[in-house]
C-alpha positions in Angstrom: 0.1 0.1 0.1 1.8 3.4 -1.3 1.2 6.8 0.6 0.9 9.9 -1.8 4.2 11.2 -2.8 3.4 14.7 -3.0 4.0 16.8 0.5 1.0 17.0 2.6 -0.8 19.8 3.3 -1.1 20.2 7.0 -2.9 22.5 9.4 -0.4 24.3 11.5 -0.6 23.9 15.3 0.3 26.8 16.8 3.4 26.4 18.9 4.3 28.0 22.2 7.6 28.9 23.4 10.5 27.2 22.1 11.4 25.8 25.5 9.6 25.0 28.3 9.1 28.5 30.4 8.2 29.1 33.9 4.7 29.3 32.8 4.7 26.0 31.5 7.1 24.5 33.5 4.2 23.5 36.7 2.0 22.6 33.5 4.4 19.8 32.5 5.0 18.6 35.7 1.7 18.3 36.5 0.8 16.4 33.8 3.9 13.8 34.5 2.9 13.1 37.8 -0.9 12.6 36.8 0.5 10.5 34.0 2.5 8.3 36.3 -0.6 7.8 38.6 -3.0 6.9 36.2 -0.5 4.5 33.9 0.6 2.8 37.5 -3.3 1.7 37.5 -2.3 -0.2 34.4 -0.7 -3.1 36.5 -1.7 -2.5 40.1 -4.1 -5.3 39.5 -1.6 -8.1 38.7 -1.0 -8.9 42.4 -4.3 -8.0 43.6 -6.2 -10.8 41.5 -6.0 -13.6 43.9 -7.4 -12.0 46.6 -10.1 -10.5 44.2 -11.0 -14.2 43.3 -11.9 -15.3 46.9 -13.4 -11.8 47.9 -15.7 -11.8 45.1 -16.1 -15.5 44.5 -15.2 -15.4 40.8 -12.8 -17.5 38.8 -9.3 -16.6 37.3 -11.0 -16.4 34.0 -13.4 -13.8 35.3 -11.0 -11.7 37.4 -8.5 -11.7 34.3 -11.1 -9.3 32.6 -10.5 -6.7 35.1 -7.3 -6.5 33.0 -8.4 -7.2 29.6 -11.3 -4.9 29.8 -8.7 -2.1 30.8 -6.3 -2.9 28.0 -9.6 -2.9 25.6 -10.6 0.6 26.5 -7.3 1.7 26.1 -6.6 0.3 22.7 -10.1 1.9 21.8 -9.8 5.3 23.3 -6.3 6.1 22.1 -7.0 6.4 18.7 -9.6 9.1 19.4 -6.8 11.2 21.1 -5.4 12.6 17.7 -8.5 14.2 17.0 -9.1 15.2 20.8 -6.0 17.0 21.2 -6.7 19.0 18.0 -10.2 19.8 18.6 -10.2 20.7 22.0 -7.9 23.0 24.2 -5.2 21.3 26.4 -7.3 22.3 29.9 -10.2 20.8 28.9 -8.8 17.5 27.6 -6.9 17.5 30.9 -9.8 17.5 33.2 -11.5 15.1 31.1 -8.8 12.8 31.4 -8.5 12.9 35.2 -11.9 13.3 35.7 -12.7 9.9 34.4 -9.5 8.5 36.0 -11.2 9.7 39.3 -14.8 8.8 38.8 -13.8 5.3 37.7 -11.8 4.8 40.8 -14.6 6.0 43.1 -16.5 3.5 41.5 -14.1 0.7 41.7 -13.9 1.7 45.3 -17.5 1.4 46.2 -17.7 -1.5 43.6 -19.9 -4.1 45.7 -19.5 -6.9 43.1 -17.4 -7.6 40.2 -19.6 -5.9 37.5 -19.4 -2.6 39.1 -15.8 -3.2 39.7 -15.2 -3.7 35.9 -17.3 -0.9 35.3 -15.0 1.4 37.6 -11.9 0.0 35.5 -13.4 0.7 32.4 -14.1 4.2 33.4 -10.3 4.2 34.8 -8.8 3.3 31.4 -10.9 5.8 29.5 -8.9 8.8 31.4 -5.8 6.9 31.2 -5.9 6.5 27.8 -6.0 10.3 26.8 -3.1 11.1 29.4 -0.4 9.8 28.0 -1.0 11.3 24.1 -1.8 14.9 25.8 1.6 14.7 27.8 3.6 13.9 24.6 2.0 16.3 22.1 2.5 19.0 25.0 6.1 18.6 25.5 6.6 18.2 21.8 4.9 21.6 21.6 6.5 24.0 24.0 10.1 22.0 24.8 12.8 23.2 22.2 14.2 19.9 20.4 17.5 20.6 22.2 16.0 19.5 25.2 13.5 17.0 24.5 15.6 14.2 25.3 15.8 15.5 29.2 12.1 15.7 29.3 11.3 12.6 27.2 13.5 10.6 30.1 11.1 12.1 32.5 8.6 10.5 30.6 9.7 7.3 30.3 9.7 7.3 34.2 5.8 7.5 33.4 5.7 4.8 30.6 8.2 2.2 32.0 8.5 2.6 35.7 4.9 3.2 36.7 4.1 -0.6 34.9 6.7 -2.1 36.7 6.2 -1.0 40.1 2.5 -1.2 40.4 2.7 -4.9 41.3 5.0 -3.5 44.2 2.9 -1.0 45.4 -0.2 -3.5 45.1 1.5 -6.1 47.0 2.5 -3.4 49.7 -1.1 -2.5 49.9 -2.4 -6.1 50.2 -0.3 -7.3 52.9 -2.0 -5.0 55.4 -5.0 -3.9 53.6 -8.0 -5.8 51.2 -8.2 -5.0 47.8 -10.5 -1.9 47.9 -7.7 0.4 49.3 -6.0 0.1 46.2 -8.6 2.3 44.6 -8.8 4.3 48.1 -5.5 5.6 48.3 -5.2 6.4 44.7 -8.2 8.4 44.9 -7.2 11.5 47.1 -4.4 11.9 45.0 -6.7 11.8 41.5 -8.7 14.6 43.3 -5.4 16.4 44.2 -4.1 16.6 40.5 -7.3 17.9 39.5 -7.5 20.7 42.2 -3.9 21.6 40.8 -5.1 21.5 37.1 -7.7 23.7 38.1 -4.5 26.3 39.2 -1.9 25.7 36.8 -3.3 23.7 33.4 -3.5 26.8 30.5 -4.5 26.8 27.2 -0.7 26.9 25.9 -1.9 25.7 22.4 -4.8 26.9 20.0 -7.1 24.5 18.7 -8.7 24.2 15.1 -12.0 22.4 13.7 -11.4 18.8 12.2 -13.9 17.0 10.8 -15.0 13.8 13.1 -15.6 10.6 11.3 -17.6 8.4 13.3 -16.6 5.2 10.6 -13.3 5.6 11.3 -14.1 5.4 15.2 -16.0 2.3 14.6 -13.5 0.5 12.5 -10.8 1.5 15.0 -12.8 0.0 18.0 -13.3 -3.1 16.4 -9.5 -3.3 14.7 -7.6 -2.3 17.6 -10.4 -3.8 20.4 -10.3 -7.2 18.4 -6.3 -7.2 18.2 -6.1 -6.6 22.2 -9.2 -8.9 23.2 -7.6 -11.7 20.8 -4.3 -11.3 21.9 -5.2 -11.0 25.7 -7.5 -14.6 25.2 -4.6 -16.6 23.8 -3.3 -17.5 27.4 -6.9 -18.6 28.4 -7.2 -20.5 24.9 -4.2 -22.8 26.0 -6.0 -23.7 29.2 -9.5 -24.1 27.4 -10.9 -21.3 29.2 -11.2 -19.1 26.3 -14.9 -17.5 26.4 -14.9 -17.6 22.4 -12.3 -19.1 19.8 -9.3 -17.1 19.6 -9.7 -16.6 15.8 -12.9 -14.8 15.8 -11.7 -11.7 17.3 -8.4 -11.7 15.8 -10.1 -12.1 12.4 -12.3 -9.3 13.0 -9.6 -7.1 14.3 -7.4 -7.9 11.3 -10.1 -6.8 8.8 -11.5 -3.6 10.9 -8.0 -2.6 11.0 -7.2 -3.2 7.0 -10.6 -1.1 6.5 -9.3 1.6 9.0 -5.9 2.2 7.5 -7.7 2.3 4.0 -10.0 4.7 5.3 -7.4 6.7 7.0 -5.2 7.0 3.6 -8.2 8.5 1.9 -9.2 10.9 4.9 -5.6 12.3 5.5 -5.5 13.7 1.8 -8.0 16.4 3.1 -6.5 16.4 6.6 -9.5 14.6 8.0 -8.0 11.3 9.0 -8.7 10.2 12.8 -4.9 9.0 12.6 -3.0 10.4 9.9 -0.6 7.7 8.6 2.1 10.3 7.0 3.8 9.7 10.3 5.1 6.2 8.6 6.9 8.1 5.8 9.6 9.2 8.5 12.2 6.5 8.4 13.0 7.3 12.0 9.6 7.1 13.6 8.8 3.7 11.8 12.2 1.7 12.9 11.3 3.4 16.6 8.0 2.1 16.6 9.1 -1.5 15.5 11.7 -1.2 18.6 8.9 0.1 20.7 6.7 -2.3 20.2 9.7 -5.2 20.7 10.2 -3.4 24.3 7.0 -3.3 25.3 6.3 -6.8 24.8 9.2 -8.1 26.5 8.3 -5.6 29.6 5.3 -6.6 29.6 5.6 -10.3 29.4 8.2 -10.6 32.2 5.9 -8.2 34.6 3.3 -10.9 34.1 5.7 -14.1 34.2 7.9 -12.6 37.1 5.0 -12.5 39.7 3.5 -16.1 38.5 7.3 -17.4 38.7 7.8 -16.1 42.2 4.7 -17.2 44.0 4.1 -20.4 42.0 7.2 -21.7 41.7 8.9 -20.2 44.6 6.3 -20.3 46.7 6.8 -16.5 47.7 4.0 -14.0 49.2 2.9 -11.4 47.5 4.6 -8.6 49.8 8.3 -10.3 49.1 7.2 -10.6 45.0 6.2 -7.1 45.4 9.4 -5.9 47.0 11.9 -7.9 44.7 10.8 -6.3 41.4 10.9 -2.8 43.2 14.7 -2.4 42.6 14.5 -2.9 38.5 11.8 -0.3 38.7 13.5 2.3 41.0 16.9 1.8 38.7 14.8 2.4 35.6 13.6 6.0 37.0 17.2 6.8 38.3 18.2 6.4 35.0 15.5 7.7 32.7 16.7 11.6 32.7 20.5 10.7 32.8 19.6 9.2 29.6 17.9 11.6 28.5 20.3 14.3 28.9 23.1 12.1 27.0 20.6 11.7 24.3 20.5 15.5 23.7 24.6 15.4 23.7 24.9 12.4 21.6 22.0 11.2 20.0 20.3 7.7 20.1 22.7 5.1 18.9 25.1 5.0 21.4 22.2 4.3 23.9 20.2 2.2 21.9 22.5 -0.6 20.8 24.0 -1.4 24.2 20.5 -1.0 25.8 19.1 -3.3 23.6 22.0 -5.8 24.3 21.7 -5.7 27.9 18.2 -6.2 27.9 18.1 -9.3 25.7 21.2 -10.6 27.6 19.0 -9.9 30.8 16.1 -12.0 28.9 18.6 -15.0 28.4 19.7 -14.7 32.1 15.6 -15.4 32.5 16.1 -18.7 30.9 18.1 -19.9 33.5 15.4 -19.5 36.1 13.9 -22.8 38.1 13.0 -24.3 41.1 16.0 -23.6 42.8 17.3 -20.2 41.3 18.4 -17.8 44.3 16.5 -14.8 44.8 19.6 -12.7 44.7 20.3 -13.6 40.9 16.8 -13.1 39.9 16.9 -9.7 41.2 20.0 -9.0 39.5 18.7 -10.3 36.1 15.5 -8.2 36.5 17.4 -5.0 37.2 19.5 -5.9 34.2 16.5 -6.2 32.1 15.0 -2.8 33.4 18.6 -1.2 32.9 18.5 -2.1 29.2 15.0 -1.1 28.4 16.0 2.3 30.5 18.6 3.0 27.9 16.2 2.1 25.2 12.7 4.0 26.1 14.2 7.6 26.2 16.2 7.6 22.5 13.5 5.6 20.8 10.5 7.8 21.6 12.5 11.3 21.4 13.5 10.0 17.6 10.4 8.6 16.7 8.2 11.8 17.8 10.7 14.5 17.1 11.3 13.3 13.5 7.7 14.3 12.3 6.3 18.0 11.3 5.0 19.6 14.2 1.0 19.3 13.0 1.6 15.5 13.2 2.4 15.4 17.1 -1.1 14.3 18.1 -1.4 11.8 15.4 2.4 10.4 16.2 1.6 10.8 19.5 -1.5 8.5 19.3 0.0 6.1 17.5 2.9 5.7 19.8 0.7 5.2 22.7 -1.7 2.5 20.5 1.5 0.6 19.5 2.4 0.2 23.2 -1.0 -1.3 24.2 -0.8 -3.6 21.3 2.6 -4.8 21.9 1.9 -5.2 25.4 -1.1 -7.3 25.1 1.0 -9.1 22.0 3.8 -9.7 24.5 1.8 -10.8 27.3 -0.3 -13.3 25.1 3.1 -14.6 23.9 4.9 -15.2 27.3 1.7 -16.6 28.8 0.7 -19.0 26.1 4.3 -20.6 25.8 4.4 -20.8 29.5 0.8 -22.8 29.6 1.5 -24.8 26.6 4.7 -26.1 28.0 3.4 -26.3 31.4 0.4 -28.6 30.5 2.7 -30.8 28.4 4.9 -31.6 31.6 1.7 -32.0 33.8 0.7 -34.9 31.1 4.1 -36.2 31.7 3.6 -36.4 35.5 6.0 -33.6 36.7 4.8 -31.7 39.6 3.2 -28.5 39.6 5.9 -26.4 40.2 8.4 -27.8 37.7 6.0 -28.0 35.0 5.6 -24.1 35.7 9.0 -23.7 35.9 9.6 -25.6 32.4 7.0 -23.1 30.9 8.6 -20.0 32.0 11.8 -21.2 30.8 10.0 -21.8 27.2 8.4 -17.8 27.2 12.1 -16.8 28.3 13.5 -18.1 25.4 11.6 -17.0 22.9 11.5 -13.4 24.4 15.4 -13.5 24.1 15.8 -14.5 20.9 12.9 -11.7 20.1 15.2 -9.3 21.8 18.4 -10.5 20.0 16.7 -9.5 16.8 16.1 -6.4 18.0 19.6 -5.6 18.9 20.4 -6.2 15.1 17.7 -3.6 14.1 19.0 -1.4 16.7 22.0 -0.6 14.8 19.9 1.1 12.4 18.5 4.3 14.7 19.7 7.5 13.9 18.8 10.6 15.4 16.8 12.4 12.6 17.2 16.1 11.3 14.5 18.1 12.7 11.7 18.6 10.2 10.9 21.8 8.9 7.5 23.5 10.4 4.5 23.3 8.4 3.1 26.7 7.1 
């Protein structure tokens, strides 16, 4: 499929000051803090699911919908953000995002049963889906290119560290309180963010009218939603618990996504696409998107398998599991701003290549995990994985989004956020499926449950390590893009 070769006529987005000014500094700080809180909730339920199964008397397959439903909602709402960020002012979009998140958190905390809890998670996810593209677009608009690496380093804390420490936070809370406190403790933070937003957030970018294409929204919902649902169901299908045959949502997703792409190619000729695919004309953007997908798959796959391994194979409690995963998250948070500063000085190449190599080596190290692996080795390897990924996130995101013309920032931000969700679901599905299939084979051969699970986790990490090794080769082609000319 070939995109038009003539230069696009893009409606410019008025740009504020070339660098973050004292007026915009508090706004960016608030957006970063708010995004950290909402993204944290993406993985905060992973350790809480066993407690919820007992408290609400539901099965594992039912409880998993609290995560699947969250991902589905994100996949459906995120593609809309390109339109929202062009049509509505920053202040209104921020209050919509944090307002939805706060309301969803309150619903979940008060939920008398599973259905209401799931509804709260869906409302939460609607706000979360808007927040990340909003943060990306604001930073790209008000921060000068020479300083973007440092700022993207801070954003990397949100993208990578928040999901990484979600299980830790959940484990600590559940060690002393029941599952409702996972939401009650977050709710005041969301309310404070809304109050500070009323004080600090101003409309630092102007808006313009863009066409709203309802058919694109429907195709996007079926396309991305079908892929996420199908990928999330693969693990359940491996154990015979999938609600529908996996091929059905995957087929619907692929067909709807193909129709969605075709429609966007037609609509972007008049600058009315829901997601403008001219972003992929940038070689730097396209290559970075591929690597971001691999990195997110590895991160989320390991975030799902490691707690399962630590609890089911080594028999550790939730608090210990959470604390073991904490050092890796802290390490990634510490190095992210440093990596951003290094990017501003040296570009992406000297950071991405060694970062991917370290991440691949860590995944190979995880293939050594078994029922007798010492805890110190698990912590060291997990920290190695987070160290490698920490050197990769910031350069890739900055190279991808910084290579776009300014009018394409909202679309590029929405595409990056969408790919992160699809890749996270794909990585989780790949790791869980490989683990489930191998474990089932081992059980049929008479192996005990712990050893069978260990064998399944070994198989999953072997495949993850192979994919990461391929990413090391691709990372050698990453270059710092030239700053595109502003569209007038």
